C-alpha angles and dihedrals in degrees: 000000000000103000102127127110093251119091113274093247090057091049091052091049091048091049093051090048090052091049090052092047092049092049092245086122115041131199113286091014115136118240126209116284121249089253093052089045091052094046095045097047099028096239135133112278088227089061093055090044091054091053091047092047091052090051090049089051089052094049094245095113134023134200126239104198111244092001108067143243124324136184109264119242109260092018094124093051092049091050091045089053093047092046092051091051091049090047090058094042098042102033115016100042094051090048090052092048093048091047091053092049090051094046094243111153116240088237091061092051091049091048091051090050092050091049089050093048091048090052092049091048091053095045099040118097110248098202139034089250093056091045089056093056 
C-alpha cells in the first residue's frame, strides 16, 4: 500500500484525508488505532502515530482520551475547501497560463472543459445499480 516516494507517515495521512473526502470516513467515526494500523500494514507504530498527530494538528482527527481517534466534525468540509483552492492554484492557473502563452482564447479552454464535462456526464453511471454493471 505504501509504495510512493513520500514518507510512509505522509502517505497514511493522505489516505485518511482521501477517505474523509470520499465519505468513507464520516464525522465522529473512529479510525483504526496506531497499533491496529501498524499491525495491519506492518509498519512502526510511531509512524502511524506521526500521521495521526499531523491530522490532529490539521483538525481532521481528534483524540478521545482512552477511546481513540475520531474524524473531527466539519473535517470533510474543510478538506473540500482546501482541495478546491489547491485545484485552482495547482491545475487551473497553470492551464490558463499555458493557454495564454499558446495564444488559445479563454473561450476555447472553457468550451473544451464544457465538452469534457458533458462527455463525463453522459458516460458516468447515474445510480449504484448502473455503477455495478
